[in-house]
C-alpha angles and dihedrals in degrees: 000000000000128000093261092056090049090051091051092048092049091047093053092045089052090050092049091049091051090051092050090051092047092050091049090050091048091048092055097041098043094045090052092051093048093046091051091049092047093051091049091050096037093240121150123236125202117201120214131183094014093310096309090115123039129189110206111201109318098299109058134060115191134186104198098191091063101023091234117144139178129214098215092201094059101024090230122141123212137166137235133062093233091050089051091052090049091050092048091051091051093062 
């Protein structure tokens, strides 16, 4: 393995580590926002897979580490915790 290959490998490992840290940060922040909203609106949340997947009420599935969510009534996926909160407040 030459120096250039080592540099590429180190670069990609650094990138992967940054992504893991960002997802962990998103998981914590987004879960906190959703839990605060749910308490305020008296909506139940079920946690799956160690909190990686949340079911909010019976309508919404949310993956806080990526921000992806599903409206189970329409089958449509969207992204963003703030967008999810806006959608939940519209119904």
